[in-house]
C-alpha positions in Angstrom: -14.1 12.5 25.0 -14.3 9.3 23.8 -17.9 6.9 22.7 -18.4 3.5 22.1 -19.4 2.5 18.7 -19.9 -1.0 17.2 -17.2 -1.6 14.9 -18.3 -1.6 11.5 -18.6 -5.6 9.9 -16.4 -6.1 6.9 -16.9 -8.1 4.2 -15.3 -11.5 4.3 -11.9 -11.8 2.7 -12.6 -14.3 0.2 -9.8 -15.7 -2.2 -10.6 -12.8 -4.8 -11.2 -10.1 -2.3 -8.0 -10.2 -0.3 -5.7 -9.9 -3.5 -7.9 -7.4 -4.9 -7.4 -5.0 -1.6 -4.0 -5.6 -1.8 -3.8 -4.6 -5.5 -6.0 -1.6 -4.8 -3.4 -0.7 -1.8 -0.1 -1.3 -3.7 -1.4 0.7 -6.6 -2.5 3.7 -5.0 0.7 3.8 -3.2 2.5 3.2 -6.4 1.2 6.3 -7.9 1.7 8.4 -4.9 5.2 7.5 -4.5 6.0 7.8 -8.2 4.9 11.7 -8.3 7.4 12.1 -4.8 10.0 12.9 -7.3 8.3 12.9 -10.8 7.6 16.8 -10.9 11.3 17.9 -10.3 12.1 16.6 -13.6 9.9 19.0 -15.3 10.5 22.0 -12.6 12.6 24.0 -15.2 10.0 23.8 -18.3 7.1 24.6 -15.9 9.3 27.5 -14.6 9.9 28.9 -18.4 6.4 28.1 -19.5 4.8 30.0 -16.4 7.2 32.5 -16.0 8.3 31.3 -12.4 11.1 32.8 -10.3 13.4 30.9 -7.6 10.4 31.4 -4.6 7.9 30.3 -7.0 9.6 27.1 -7.7 10.5 26.8 -4.0 6.8 27.1 -3.2 5.9 24.4 -6.0 8.2 21.8 -4.2 7.7 22.8 -0.5 3.8 23.2 -0.6 3.3 19.4 -1.8 5.5 18.5 1.5 3.6 20.9 4.1 0.4 19.2 2.6 1.9 15.8 3.7 3.1 17.0 6.9 0.2 18.2 7.7 -2.4 16.0 7.0 -0.2 12.4 8.0 -1.3 12.1 11.6 -4.9 13.4 10.9 -5.3 11.3 8.1 -4.8 7.9 10.4 -7.4 9.2 13.1 -10.2 10.1 10.0 -9.5 6.6 8.5 -10.1 5.0 11.9 -13.6 7.2 12.7 -15.0 7.4 9.2 -13.5 3.8 7.6 -10.4 3.1 6.0 -11.6 2.5 2.5 -14.0 5.4 2.3 -11.2 7.7 3.1 -8.7 6.0 1.1 -11.3 6.4 -2.0 -12.0 10.0 -1.0 -7.9 10.7 -0.8 -7.6 9.4 -4.5 -10.4 11.0 -5.9 -9.0 14.7 -4.3 -5.6 13.5 -5.6 -7.2 13.0 -9.3 -8.6 16.2 -9.4 -5.7 18.4 -8.2 -4.2 15.8 -10.8 -6.5 17.5 -13.4 -6.4 20.9 -12.0 -2.6 21.4 -12.1 -2.3 19.6 -15.8 -4.5 22.3 -17.0 -3.9 25.7 -15.5 -1.6 28.3 -16.5 -1.9 30.1 -13.1 1.4 29.7 -11.0 -0.9 30.5 -7.8 -3.5 27.7 -8.7 -0.6 25.3 -9.6 1.1 25.8 -6.0 -2.5 25.5 -4.5 -3.3 22.6 -6.2 -0.1 21.0 -5.5 -0.6 21.7 -1.6 -4.1 19.7 -1.7 -2.4 17.0 -3.7 0.2 16.7 -0.9 -3.1 16.7 1.7 -4.6 14.0 -0.4 -1.5 11.9 -0.9 -0.5 11.6 2.8 -4.2 10.4 3.4 -3.7 7.6 0.5 -0.3 6.7 2.1 -1.6 6.1 5.4 -4.8 4.6 4.5 -3.2 2.4 2.0 -1.1 0.6 4.8 -4.4 0.1 7.0 -5.9 -1.6 4.0 -2.8 -4.2 3.8 -2.7 -4.6 7.9 -6.5 -5.3 8.0 -6.5 -7.8 5.0 -3.3 -9.7 6.8 -4.8 -12.0 9.5 -2.0 -13.6 10.5 1.3 -12.2 11.8 3.3 -14.2 9.0 0.9 -12.8 6.4 1.2 -9.1 7.6 4.8 -9.5 7.6 5.0 -10.3 4.1 2.0 -7.9 3.0 4.1 -4.9 4.7 7.5 -6.1 3.4 5.8 -5.7 -0.2 4.0 -2.6 0.6 7.4 -0.7 1.6 9.1 -2.6 -1.7 6.1 -1.0 -3.8 7.0 2.3 -2.8 10.8 2.1 -3.0 10.4 1.3 -6.7 7.9 3.5 -7.3 10.2 6.5 -6.0 13.3 5.0 -7.6 11.0 4.9 -11.1 9.6 8.8 -10.8 12.7 10.4 -12.4 13.2 8.4 -15.6 9.4 8.3 -15.9 8.6 12.1 -15.5 12.1 12.7 -17.9 10.5 10.8 -20.7 7.0 12.2 -19.9 8.2 15.8 -20.2 10.9 15.1 -23.2 7.7 13.8 -25.3 4.7 15.2 -24.0 5.5 18.3 -22.3 5.4 18.9 -18.3 1.1 18.9 -18.2 1.5 15.3 -19.2 3.3 14.8 -15.6 -0.5 15.5 -14.0 -2.3 13.7 -16.5 -0.5 10.6 -16.1 -1.6 9.8 -13.0 -5.4 10.0 -13.6 -6.1 7.0 -15.5 -4.1 4.5 -12.8 -6.2 6.4 -10.0 -9.3 5.6 -11.8 -8.7 2.1 -11.8 -7.6 1.9 -8.3 -10.8 3.7 -7.1 -12.9 1.0 -9.2 -11.0 -1.6 -7.7 -11.1 -0.1 -3.9 -14.9 0.5 -4.3 -15.9 -2.6 -5.8 -13.5 -5.5 -3.8 -12.1 -3.5 -0.6 -13.6 -4.1 2.9 -14.6 -1.6 4.9 -13.4 -1.2 8.5 -13.5 1.3 11.4 -12.3 1.3 15.2 -14.6 0.8 18.0 -13.4 3.5 20.0 -13.9 6.7 18.2 -11.8 9.8 19.8 -12.4 13.6 19.0 -10.3 15.3 16.3 -7.3 17.6 17.9 -8.6 20.4 15.3 -7.0 22.9 17.3 -3.8 21.4 17.5 -4.0 20.7 13.6 -4.7 24.5 13.5 -1.5 25.9 15.3 0.5 23.0 13.5 -0.5 24.2 10.1 -0.1 27.7 11.3 3.6 27.4 12.5 4.8 25.3 9.3 3.2 27.9 6.8 4.0 30.8 8.3 7.7 29.8 8.6 8.0 28.8 5.2 6.7 31.7 3.9 9.1 33.7 6.1 12.2 31.7 4.4 10.9 31.7 0.9 9.7 35.4 0.5 12.2 36.8 3.2 14.9 38.3 0.5 11.6 39.5 -1.5 10.1 41.3 1.3 13.1 42.1 3.1 14.3 40.2 5.8 13.5 43.5 8.4 10.2 44.3 6.7 7.2 44.3 8.9 5.6 41.5 6.9 8.4 39.1 7.1 8.8 39.7 10.9 5.1 39.4 11.6 5.0 36.0 10.1 8.1 34.7 11.7 6.3 36.0 15.3 3.3 34.2 14.0 5.3 31.2 13.4 6.7 31.4 16.9 3.6 32.0 18.7 1.8 29.5 16.9 4.1 26.9 17.9 4.1 28.1 21.5 0.3 27.6 21.2 0.7 24.1 19.7 3.1 22.9 23.0 0.7 24.4 25.4 -2.4 23.0 23.7 -1.0 19.3 22.8 0.4 19.3 26.9 -3.5 20.0 28.1 -5.6 18.5 25.5 -7.3 15.0 26.4 -7.0 13.5 23.0 -3.8 15.3 21.4 -3.0 15.0 18.2 0.9 15.0 19.6 1.5 13.8 22.9 4.6 15.7 24.1 5.7 13.3 27.0 6.6 11.0 24.0 9.5 13.6 23.7 10.8 12.3 27.4 12.5 9.6 25.9 15.9 10.8 24.9 16.2 8.0 22.4 12.4 8.9 21.1 13.7 12.9 20.6 17.0 11.9 19.0 14.8 9.8 16.6 12.4 12.5 15.4 15.2 14.8 14.9 17.3 12.9 12.8 14.7 11.6 10.2 14.3 15.7 10.3 17.5 16.4 9.3 18.4 13.6 7.0 15.2 14.4 5.1 16.2 18.1 5.2 19.6 17.0 4.0 18.6 14.9 1.1 15.6 16.6 -0.5 17.5 19.8 -0.3 20.1 18.2 -2.1 17.9 17.2 -4.5 16.1 20.1 -5.5 19.7 22.0 -5.7 20.7 19.6 -7.9 17.6 19.5 -10.3 18.3 23.1 -10.9 22.2 22.1 -11.6 21.2 19.7 -14.5 18.5 22.0 -16.0 19.0 25.4 -15.4 22.9 25.7 -15.5 23.6 22.2 -17.4 20.6 22.7 -19.8 20.5 19.0 -19.7 17.2 17.1 -21.3 14.3 16.1 -19.2 15.0 12.5 -20.1 18.8 13.0 -19.8 17.9 14.7 -16.0 15.4 11.7 -15.3 18.2 9.0 -15.6 20.6 11.2 -14.2 19.3 11.2 -10.7 18.4 7.9 -10.9 21.5 6.6 -8.9 20.0 8.7 -5.7 16.4 7.3 -5.9 17.6 3.6 -6.6 20.1 3.5 -4.0 17.8 4.7 -1.4 15.4 2.3 -2.4 17.7 -0.9 -2.9 18.8 0.1 0.8 16.1 0.7 2.1 14.9 -2.7 1.4 18.0 -4.2 3.0 18.2 -2.0 6.3 16.5 -4.6 8.5 19.1 -7.3 7.3 22.0 -5.0 8.0 20.7 -3.9 11.4 20.8 -7.4 12.5 24.1 -7.8 11.4 25.9 -4.5 12.6 23.3 -3.1 15.3 21.6 0.2 14.9 24.1 2.5 16.3 26.8 1.3 14.0 24.3 1.7 11.2 23.0 5.2 12.2 26.6 6.4 12.4 27.8 4.9 9.0 24.3 6.3 7.3 24.9 9.9 8.8 28.7 10.1 8.1 28.1 8.9 4.7 25.3 11.9 4.2 28.0 13.8 5.4 30.3 12.7 2.5 27.9 12.7 -0.2 26.9 16.0 0.7 30.7 17.4 0.4 31.6 15.1 -2.7 28.4 17.4 -4.3 30.2 20.6 -3.2 33.4 19.9 -4.6 32.2 17.8 -7.5 29.7 21.0 -9.0 32.5 22.6 -10.9 33.8 19.4 -12.0 31.3 17.8 -14.0 27.7 15.6 -13.5 30.3 12.1 -12.8 31.2 13.4 -9.4 27.7 14.8 -8.5 26.1 11.5 -9.7 28.3 9.9 -7.3 27.5 12.5 -4.4 23.9 11.9 -5.1 24.1 7.8 -5.1 26.0 7.9 -1.7 23.6 10.5 -0.2 20.6 8.1 -1.3 22.3 4.9 0.2 23.1 7.0 3.2 19.6 8.4 3.9 18.2 5.4 3.8 20.7 3.6 6.3 19.5 6.9 8.5 15.9 6.5 8.1 14.5 3.6 7.7 15.8 1.9 11.1 14.8 4.7 13.0 11.2 4.6 11.9 11.3 0.6 12.5 12.8 1.4 15.9 10.0 4.0 17.1 7.3 1.1 17.0 9.6 -1.4 19.0 10.5 1.3 21.7 6.8 3.1 22.1 4.1 1.4 24.2 1.8 -0.3 22.1 -1.0 2.3 22.8 1.3 5.0 21.7 3.0 3.0 18.4 0.4 4.9 16.2 0.9 8.6 17.1 4.5 7.5 17.7 5.0 6.3 14.2 2.9 9.3 12.6 5.1 11.9 14.5 8.5 10.1 13.1 6.6 9.8 9.6 5.5 13.5 9.6 9.4 14.3 9.9 9.8 13.2 6.4 8.0 15.5 4.5 8.4 18.7 6.9 12.1 18.3 6.5 11.9 18.4 3.0 9.8 21.1 2.7 11.9 23.3 5.2 14.9 22.4 3.0 13.0 23.7 0.0 12.7 27.0 1.8 16.1 27.4 3.5 18.7 26.5 0.8 16.4 27.8 -2.0 16.7 30.7 -0.2 20.7 30.5 0.7 20.9 30.3 -2.9 18.9 33.4 -3.5 20.6 35.4 -0.8 24.4 34.6 -2.2 23.1 35.7 -5.7 22.0 38.7 -5.0 25.0 39.4 -2.7 27.6 38.0 -5.7 25.7 38.3 -8.8 25.5 41.9 -9.3 28.9 42.8 -8.3 30.5 40.7 -11.1 28.0 41.5 -13.7 29.2 45.2 -13.9 32.5 43.9 -14.8 30.7 43.1 -18.4 28.1 45.5 -18.6 29.5 48.9 -17.4 26.4 50.9 -16.9 25.0 50.4 -13.7 21.1 50.6 -14.3 21.6 47.4 -17.2 23.7 45.7 -14.5 21.2 45.5 -11.6 18.5 45.0 -14.1 20.1 41.6 -15.4 21.2 40.7 -12.1 17.6 41.0 -11.1 16.0 39.5 -14.0 18.5 36.1 -13.5 17.7 35.7 -10.0 13.9 35.9 -10.3 13.9 33.7 -13.2 16.2 31.3 -11.4 17.9 30.6 -14.6 21.5 31.9 -15.6 20.2 32.2 -19.1 17.9 34.6 -19.0 20.1 37.4 -20.5 20.0 35.9 -24.1 16.5 36.9 -24.5 17.2 40.4 -22.6 19.8 41.1 -25.4 17.4 41.5 -28.3 17.1 44.5 -30.2 14.8 46.9 -28.1 15.5 44.5 -24.7 17.2 45.7 -21.6 20.8 45.3 -22.0 22.2 47.3 -25.2 26.1 46.3 -23.9 25.7 42.8 -23.9 28.6 40.9 -23.6 29.2 36.9 -24.0 30.8 36.6 -21.0 28.0 37.4 -18.9 26.6 33.6 -19.4 29.8 32.4 -17.9 29.4 34.9 -14.8 25.7 33.8 -14.4 26.7 30.1 -14.6 29.7 30.6 -12.2 27.3 32.5 -9.8 24.8 29.8 -9.9 27.2 27.2 -9.2 29.0 28.8 -6.2 25.4 29.4 -4.8 24.8 25.5 -5.3 28.0 24.9 -3.8 27.0 27.4 -0.4 23.6 25.7 -0.2 25.1 22.2 -0.2 27.8 23.4 2.0 24.8 24.6 4.5 23.5 20.9 4.3 26.6 19.3 5.0 27.3 21.6 8.1 24.1 20.6 9.6 24.8 16.7 9.0 27.6 17.0 10.6 26.3 18.3 13.8 23.9 15.7 13.8 26.4 13.1 13.5 28.2 14.6 16.3 25.3 14.5 18.2 24.6 10.9 17.9 28.0 10.0 17.9 28.0 11.7 21.7 24.0 10.8 22.6 22.8 8.0 20.9 22.8 4.6 23.1 24.8 2.0 22.0 22.2 -0.7 23.9 18.9 0.7 21.5 18.9 -2.9 19.7 18.4 -4.4 23.0 15.1 -5.6 24.9 
């Protein structure tokens, strides 16, 4: 039920107030977007310091995306109801608190929970920063310029994340990844509370807390099944129960949103084939590119054992390529049309994934090339599709429609971390023990070595196990080569799964995406 409430009067946008409000919004977005990729560089160090396994790594990177996906849509409503400035400030405060917890904890569980809550607050920061930018821009020309700058700041921040993270980890340790954001967030908070103007919507609608609960239940339980399935067993009561819970949660969510007066997600939007294709395309593009990034990070640190600084700069082509193309996507669309741009981007995504599949055994040059192609191709797919949604949806549904599409990026990332990480674990479980038996004749020792290597997601774990009094008494130097070869193969299989998905999406887009999508 809606109620009428007078809009909270905003402070006048003086010559000083507007640029400072924009500065606060841009800096907050910068902090959050830098952290999108910065943590990946420190994964290997966090893993070794805290004794994390493959499933722990999947949770650490996936829970942040799950938090973002869960909070993206509700954050917009909270900002409309309680005020954009206050929600922005509270979100930044929560982000700082989570950063401090993550930087000081020695518990894997606490770190994962802190990252999950940090993802929730990050979603709110992104949503409200854009709202602040739009609010202080009083003309269409000013709004276009301000939003363009907002996109540029976000893209540059994402590109800066890996090299900055590599430098921090190399010289200050992994905890610096989280400490580094605190001072800048404090500065943004001061600017926001001192100069940003407040605003609320006149028409306030109820929250769809029930729909939000069903959505989180579905996503979290499905992620748990994919990540923990190999540990609990695919036929165990826990796995099957959670799989059933995710199915029931999804059905309950659909029923709830179909009947709710003020739904979180209006299911009638999906009656549009174009909109349904847009949502699916963004989801699977994020699934492929973020999953590939996760696999490549393990390749660089766990298998090749490059330094954090080297890794940070090695993944720069991916982030820089994405940022560069995203900033030119609108111009490319006007020149070539949406269908050709989308099909080219999807084909490029497939090509980049295949390049990495065949490049893993070859060396870093081929992997670098594949990552750069994946980054640029993903931007060609995601950026114009998100813009299309705002153009084809009715004005009274544009906010919700864009929110649903933007939710697909963290949601696709979360599912890819769970799915592709599990593919690697399952592959290693099938092949590693069999191959280790060739160099460790004792069955108990070979099984133990295989389990330890998989548990720690590290092909070099055997070194510590071969010391006097350790588990491996019949040590063979060839064990390192066998473990590395199996990890490389597991990465190839995971990237191959992503490539198959990209190929299927390309086929669907070629057959179903309309050629007149750019026409009014």
